[in-house]
C-alpha positions in Angstrom: -6.3 6.0 10.7 -7.1 7.4 7.3 -10.1 9.2 6.0 -10.3 7.2 2.7 -9.0 3.7 2.1 -9.2 1.0 -0.5 -11.3 0.4 -2.6 -12.0 4.1 -3.0 -9.1 4.7 -5.3 -10.6 7.9 -6.7 -9.7 9.6 -3.4 -6.0 9.7 -4.3 -2.6 8.7 -3.0 -3.3 7.5 0.5 -5.6 4.7 -0.8 -2.4 3.2 -2.4 0.1 4.2 0.2 -1.6 3.1 3.4 -2.3 -0.5 2.3 1.3 -0.9 1.1 2.8 0.2 4.4 0.2 -1.9 6.3 1.1 -5.0 4.4 4.8 -4.4 4.9 4.4 -4.1 8.7 2.2 -7.2 8.8 5.0 -9.1 6.9 7.4 -7.9 9.6 5.3 -9.6 12.3 3.1 -6.7 13.4 -0.7 -6.7 13.8 -2.2 -3.8 11.8 -5.7 -2.4 11.8 -6.8 0.4 9.4 -9.6 2.6 10.7 -11.4 4.6 8.0 -14.7 6.1 7.0 -17.3 4.1 5.1 -17.6 6.0 1.8 -20.1 3.7 0.3 -19.1 0.2 1.0 -21.8 -2.3 0.4 -23.2 -0.1 -2.4 -21.6 0.6 -5.7 -18.1 -0.2 -4.5 -18.9 -3.1 -2.2 -18.2 -5.8 -4.7 -14.6 -4.8 -5.0 -13.6 -6.3 -1.6 -15.1 -8.9 0.6 -16.5 -7.1 3.7 -18.8 -8.3 6.5 -21.2 -6.3 8.5 -19.6 -5.2 11.8 -20.9 -3.4 14.9 -19.1 -0.2 13.9 -19.9 -0.5 10.2 -18.0 -2.9 8.0 -15.0 -5.1 8.4 -12.6 -6.7 5.9 -9.3 -8.4 6.0 -6.8 -8.5 3.1 -3.2 -9.7 3.2 -3.4 -10.0 7.0 -4.5 -6.4 7.4 -7.8 -5.7 9.2 -9.8 -2.7 7.9 -12.7 -1.2 9.8 -15.0 1.1 7.8 -16.9 3.2 10.4 -20.5 4.0 9.4 -21.0 7.4 7.9 -24.0 9.4 9.0 -23.4 12.3 6.6 -20.7 14.2 4.8 -19.6 17.5 3.4 -17.2 17.1 0.5 -14.4 14.9 1.9 -15.5 15.6 5.5 -17.5 12.8 7.1 -19.6 12.4 10.3 -19.0 9.0 12.0 -20.6 8.9 15.4 -19.8 5.2 15.9 -16.1 5.9 16.0 -16.6 7.0 19.6 -17.9 3.5 20.5 -15.0 1.9 18.7 -12.5 4.0 20.6 -14.1 3.3 24.0 -14.3 -0.5 23.4 -11.2 -1.2 21.2 -8.5 1.5 21.2 -6.7 0.1 24.3 -5.5 -3.0 22.4 -3.2 -0.9 20.2 0.3 0.3 21.0 0.4 3.2 18.6 -1.8 5.0 16.1 -0.6 6.5 12.8 -2.9 9.3 11.5 -2.8 10.2 7.7 -4.0 13.6 6.7 -5.7 16.5 8.3 -9.0 18.5 8.2 -11.3 15.6 9.1 -13.3 14.8 12.2 -12.0 11.2 12.7 -8.5 12.3 13.5 -9.3 14.7 16.4 -11.9 12.3 17.8 -9.6 9.2 17.8 -6.6 11.3 19.0 -8.7 12.5 22.0 -9.1 8.9 23.2 -5.4 8.3 22.4 -4.4 11.1 24.8 -6.9 9.9 27.5 -5.6 6.3 27.3 -2.0 7.4 26.9 -1.5 5.8 23.5 1.2 7.6 21.5 0.4 8.6 18.0 2.2 10.0 14.9 0.7 12.3 12.2 1.5 12.2 8.5 0.0 15.5 7.2 0.6 14.5 3.5 1.3 18.0 2.5 -1.9 19.4 4.1 -0.4 21.5 6.9 -0.3 24.6 4.7 -3.8 25.0 3.3 -3.4 25.5 -0.4 -6.6 24.2 -2.0 -10.3 25.1 -1.5 -12.0 26.0 1.8 -8.8 27.6 3.2 -10.7 29.5 5.9 -12.4 26.4 7.1 -9.1 24.6 7.3 -7.5 27.4 9.3 -10.5 27.3 11.6 -10.1 23.5 12.0 -6.4 24.1 13.0 -7.3 26.7 15.6 -10.1 24.6 17.2 -10.5 20.8 17.0 -7.2 20.3 15.2 -5.1 22.1 17.8 -4.9 19.5 20.5 -4.7 16.8 17.8 -1.6 18.3 16.3 0.1 19.3 19.6 -0.3 15.8 21.0 1.6 14.0 18.3 4.8 12.2 19.3 6.1 12.6 15.8 5.2 14.3 12.5 6.1 12.3 9.4 7.2 14.4 6.4 7.3 12.6 3.0 10.1 14.8 1.6 12.8 17.1 2.6 10.8 19.9 1.1 7.8 19.2 3.3 10.1 18.9 6.4 11.5 22.3 5.7 8.0 23.8 5.4 7.0 22.3 8.7 10.1 23.7 10.4 9.4 27.1 8.9 5.9 26.9 10.4 7.2 26.3 13.9 7.2 22.6 14.3 10.0 21.4 16.6 12.9 19.7 14.7 12.9 16.9 17.2 9.4 16.0 16.2 9.8 15.8 12.5 11.1 12.7 10.6 11.3 12.1 6.9 10.0 9.0 5.1 9.4 8.9 1.4 6.3 7.5 -0.2 7.1 4.1 -1.7 6.2 2.3 -4.9 3.7 -0.5 -4.7 5.7 -3.6 -5.8 2.7 -4.8 -7.9 2.4 -1.5 -9.8 5.0 -2.3 -12.4 5.3 -6.1 -12.2 3.6 -8.4 -14.8 3.3 -5.4 -17.2 1.1 -5.9 -20.2 2.8 -5.9 -23.6 3.5 -2.5 -25.1 0.7 -1.5 -27.4 -2.3 -2.7 -25.4 -3.3 0.8 -24.3 -2.7 2.2 -27.8 -4.8 -0.5 -29.5 -7.7 0.2 -27.2 -7.7 4.0 -27.9 -6.7 3.8 -31.6 -3.2 5.3 -31.2 -0.6 4.0 -33.7 2.6 2.2 -32.4 4.9 4.9 -33.8 3.2 7.8 -32.1 5.0 9.3 -29.2 2.8 9.4 -26.1 3.0 12.0 -23.3 1.0 10.9 -20.2 -0.5 12.8 -17.3 -2.0 10.7 -14.5 -3.6 12.4 -11.5 -6.8 13.8 -10.0 -8.2 16.5 -12.2 -7.9 19.6 -10.0 -6.3 23.0 -10.7 -3.3 22.4 -8.5 -2.1 19.5 -10.6 -1.3 21.7 -13.6 -3.0 19.8 -16.5 -4.0 23.2 -18.0 -0.3 24.2 -18.2 0.5 20.9 -19.8 -2.1 21.3 -22.5 -0.9 24.7 -23.4 2.8 23.6 -23.4 1.9 20.5 -25.4 0.2 22.7 -28.1 3.3 24.9 -28.3 6.1 22.3 -28.2 4.8 19.0 -29.6 4.5 18.2 -33.3 1.4 16.6 -34.8 3.0 13.1 -34.4 2.7 13.3 -30.5 -0.4 12.6 -28.5 -1.2 13.7 -24.9 -3.2 11.4 -22.5 -4.9 13.1 -19.6 -5.9 10.3 -17.2 -7.5 10.5 -13.8 -10.8 11.1 -11.9 -12.4 14.5 -11.8 -11.6 15.9 -8.4 -13.5 19.2 -8.8 -16.9 19.3 -10.6 -16.6 20.8 -14.1 -12.8 20.8 -14.2 -12.5 18.1 -16.9 -14.9 20.2 -19.1 -12.6 23.2 -18.5 -9.6 21.2 -19.6 -11.4 20.0 -22.7 -12.0 23.6 -23.6 -8.3 24.4 -23.0 -7.4 21.7 -25.5 -10.0 23.0 -28.1 -8.9 26.6 -27.7 -5.2 25.6 -28.0 -5.9 23.8 -31.3 -5.0 20.3 -30.1 -8.4 18.9 -29.3 -7.8 16.0 -31.7 -4.5 15.1 -30.1 -5.5 15.2 -26.4 -7.2 12.1 -25.1 -9.2 12.2 -21.8 -9.6 8.7 -20.5 -11.2 9.3 -17.1 -9.8 7.3 -14.1 -7.5 4.4 -14.8 -6.6 1.8 -12.1 -5.0 -1.6 -11.9 -4.2 -3.3 -15.2 -5.5 -0.3 -17.2 -3.0 2.0 -15.4 -0.2 -0.5 -16.1 -1.1 -0.5 -19.8 -0.9 3.3 -19.9 2.5 3.4 -18.3 3.7 0.5 -20.5 2.9 2.6 -23.6 3.9 6.1 -22.3 7.1 7.6 -23.6 7.1 10.7 -21.3 5.3 11.3 -18.1 4.5 14.9 -17.1 3.1 16.3 -13.8 3.5 20.1 -13.8 1.9 20.4 -10.4 1.8 23.7 -8.5 2.4 21.8 -5.3 3.0 18.2 -4.3 4.4 17.2 -0.9 5.9 14.1 -2.7 4.3 13.1 -6.1 3.3 9.4 -6.3 2.4 9.1 -9.9 5.9 10.2 -11.3 7.4 7.7 -8.9 5.3 4.9 -10.4 6.2 6.1 -13.9 9.9 6.0 -13.2 9.5 2.4 -11.8 8.1 1.5 -15.2 11.0 3.1 -17.0 9.3 6.3 -18.1 11.3 9.5 -17.9 9.4 12.3 -16.1 8.9 16.0 -16.1 7.9 17.5 -12.8 8.1 21.0 -11.2 10.3 22.2 -8.4 7.1 22.4 -6.3 7.2 18.6 -6.0 8.8 16.9 -3.0 10.3 14.2 -5.2 12.4 16.7 -7.1 15.7 15.8 -5.4 15.4 12.2 -6.6 14.4 13.1 -10.2 16.7 16.0 -11.2 19.4 14.8 -13.5 18.7 11.2 -12.8 15.3 10.1 -14.3 13.7 13.3 -15.5 13.7 17.1 -15.7 12.7 19.5 -13.0 11.2 22.8 -14.1 9.3 25.8 -12.8 5.5 25.4 -12.9 5.2 27.6 -16.0 4.2 27.0 -19.6 7.4 28.2 -21.2 9.6 26.0 -19.0 7.4 22.9 -19.6 7.3 23.5 -23.4 11.1 23.6 -23.4 11.3 20.4 -21.3 9.0 18.6 -23.7 11.1 19.7 -26.7 14.2 18.3 -25.0 12.8 14.9 -24.2 11.2 14.5 -27.6 14.2 15.8 -29.6 17.3 14.8 -27.6 17.7 11.0 -28.0 20.9 10.9 -25.9 19.3 12.7 -23.0 16.2 10.6 -23.2 18.2 7.4 -23.1 20.2 8.5 -20.2 17.2 9.5 -18.1 15.4 6.3 -19.0 18.4 4.3 -17.8 18.3 6.2 -14.5 14.6 5.4 -13.8 15.2 2.0 -12.2 18.0 3.4 -9.9 15.7 6.0 -8.6 12.8 3.5 -8.2 15.1 1.3 -6.1 15.3 4.0 -3.5 11.5 3.9 -3.1 10.9 0.2 -2.3 8.3 -0.3 0.4 10.4 -2.9 2.0 13.1 -0.4 2.8 10.7 2.3 3.8 8.6 0.0 6.0 11.7 -0.9 7.9 12.5 2.8 8.3 8.9 3.5 9.5 9.2 0.7 12.0 12.2 2.4 13.5 10.3 5.7 13.8 7.5 3.9 15.6 10.0 2.4 18.0 11.4 5.9 18.7 7.9 7.3 19.3 7.1 4.4 21.7 10.4 4.9 23.6 9.7 8.6 23.9 6.2 8.0 25.3 7.6 5.5 27.9 10.3 8.0 29.0 13.2 6.0 27.5 16.1 8.1 26.0 
């Protein structure tokens, strides 16, 4: 169960992660259904997948994975109201052995978990870095945890952390060590296969082949640190280097703010804002990028740098990213989320050819640790543990 699912790629990482894990489980012989909210299927995004009208909303099937998009009556930001989920739970939930919830601070999770507890169906929760409220609406999130989220959280058989950093945060916040397991986010095997030839992205945007390209790819929200990157880029990078800021606007007006940052820093002509890039367009960007930078102020994992490394692009991330232990000294540089540290890291990767070559060589070795095949097998083992625990088997 996840609040947002494919094809709503602008909603971030889960829209990539959940389908990959679901496909992997299906290939291992399991039957998988994804329950999610209808965020506009049948309207502007309906043409991206084949979906049929269904008594609870919409239904589709891709790669053997069933997806049910429950009709949405209304919404507030990412929060949706889906009354038909009650009918689905009463009629269909009993056919499942286990439920895996992704994310917090919605209404679907507490509703479905209520029926899980009533019907004695074990479930696991993957908070995806949300347990500690760090973005907007912090008071509302704390209220959610004290009210409808309380029983939801307490009833979980397991809590899935996506990095050692997130696991430590959960333990510090009082979650029992016996409940917490760690499973990294994987890399979609299709994300860096059949890559377009180098130069396609540059040709589209009028960037010369000999220009060094620094790429940022993420939702445009304050936490991701694109503002720090623009300032550090202006300080450290010569005129021969270009910066690409790619990703959907996650907060109204934030792209305009970043464009002002570029103008005030004197690099307006060297910073390219592409908007969201998906599929082949994202591949083209990563094929042409020389350095990938995500100076995020917090990431429970950090999916975009993982994809960049899989494509052989050395990365710069902050020590506030859960993937830091895999990156440091192997495929990139790990820094404090500060302008000065980022500027120095950019100078190193641009100017030190030996360092750059070594980190580029290490990208594939790091990516090998993030194959969904390996991680799906690991998740299957965790499900087995959760089921055994619920059945009283030790």
